[in-house]
N, C-alpha and C positions, 0 to 999 in steps of 0.2 A: 819144080818148087823152088823156094827160096829159103835161105837161113834168115831168121828174124830175131832181132834183139830189141826188146822193149825198154825204153829209158825208164819207164815206171817200174818195171820189174828189177832193173838194175838198182834203182833207188831203194826198193824194198830190201834187196840183198845188202846194200851198203849200210843200211840202218838196222839190219837184223843182227842177231847175236854173232859176234866175231867179225862183223862188217867193217871195212876200212873207214866208213863214215861215222861210226859210233863215237869214237873219242873226240874228233874235232867238233862234231855237232854238240856233244854233251858239254864240251868246254864253253860253247856259246850259249847253250840252252840246257842247263843242268836239270831243270824241271821236267825235261822230256825223257831223261834217262830212267829206264825201268829195268832193274837187274842189269843185264849185259846187252840190252838193245834200246833203241830209241822208240818211244811210243809215238806213233805218227799223229794220233789224235791230240796228244799234249803238245807236240811240236807245232801242229797246225794252229792250235789256240795261241801259242807263243808268237807266231808270225802273222796271224790274220789281222789285217788292217794296219800293220806296222811295216811300212816300206823299208825302213832301215834294217829291221830284223830280217825281213825277207831277203834283202840284198846280201846281208852277211851270210845267211844260210846258202844262198846260191853261189857265193864266192867259194864256199867250201865244197858243195855238192857238184856243181857243174864240171869242174876239172876232173873229179873222180869218175863221174858218169862218162865223160868224153874218153877218158883213158880206157874204161871197160868196153865202150863201144868199139874203139879202135882195136883192142885186143880181140874182141869177138870177130870183127871183120877180117883181121889178119888170120885168125884160126880158120874161119870159114873158107878163105881163099886157099889156105894150105890143104884143106880137105876137098878142094875142087869145086866149091860152090860157084855156080854161074852168076847168081844174083844174091846179094846180101841186103836185107832191109833193116834200116835203123829206124825204129818207130819212136820219133821224137816229137812230143806234143807242141813244144814251143820252138820249132825248127828255125824259123826265120827270126823270131824275137830274140833268140839267144845266139844268133850267128852260127848255129850248128850246121846250117846249109853249106858253109864253107868247107866242111870236112867230108862232104859226099860228092859223088859224081852226078847224081840225078836227084831231083826233088819231086815228090808226089804230094799233092794236097787232097785230103779226104774231106769233102764238104757236104753240108746239108743245109736246107733252108733254116733260118733262125728259129722259127717256131718248133721245128722238129729237133734241132740241136738242143733247145731248152727242154723240151719234153723228155728226150732221152737222158739228158744230164740229171734231171730231177728225179729220175728213177733209180739213180745210183745210191747205194747206202751212204748215209750221213751227209748227203748233198742237200743244201738249203738254197732258197732263192738268193740269200745274201752271199753265200760262198760262190754260187754260180756267177753272180754279178762281178765278184772279185776276179774270178778266173777269166771271164770274158773281157774284163777291162785290161788284162795283160796280153790278150791275143790281138794279132792283126785283124782288121776287118776281113771278112770272108772274101770280098772282091779283091783286096790287096794280096791275100794269100794265094788265091787262084791265079792272079796275074804274075806272081813271082815263081810259081811252080812250073816245072817242066811238063808234068802231067797232072790231071785232075780226075779224081774219082768221085762222081756225084752219088750220094747215098739216099736221096730223097725220092727216087722213082722206083724203088723195089730192088730186092736182092739180085734178081737176074740182070737187071740193067747195070748195077754196080759191078757184078762179077764179070760181065762182058768187058767192061773197062779194065778191070784187073787183068783179065786174060790177055787183052791187047797190049797192055803195058808190060806184062811179063814176057810176052813174045818179043816185043821191041828191045827190052833190056837184055834178054838172053842173046839176041842177035848182036846187039852192041857189045856185049861181053865177049863173044867169040871173035868179033872183029878187032877188039882192042886188047885182048889178053896178051900180056908180056910173054916172051919166050919161056921164062921160068915158070909161068902159070900163076904167079902171085900178083895180087892187087891189094894194097892195105886199106882201100877206101870202101865204104858201104854205099848203098843207094837209098 
């Protein structure tokens, strides 16, 4: 198995009650503050369609998320994890790939990606279009990744790819593990 850190889950914690992102985000978007946490729906409305507002939000959140991911990876290494996965939706777009040893792109045909996304709560065609506009084209993401997991041909096919990748990463981890057993980077 692998230790997995989701960037989306990290953002939820950062914006939740007591999170390190509450004060700096509230300073930029006071309308998003509800009690002692950031209301993500309000925050979304504040930045949707406003590139400058979104850039300001990302200047606050991205360094906080990166710090938490690196803490997670270091803790996982101390616990002896052979593989640590950092699930980062905009991996290449935010240059987060520079913080990891290996990159994996999870892909699906456009029609299936759209269908799946529109099933999510509060997702609209307009929001989806804004999300897709920020992402690399699928072909570019696949070309930049060290590994690709296709998800449009059924779960068994996708899991076979995951299993092969995990085997490769575990072997690579054993071959490159420092003498002290620690590695501060994720995969």
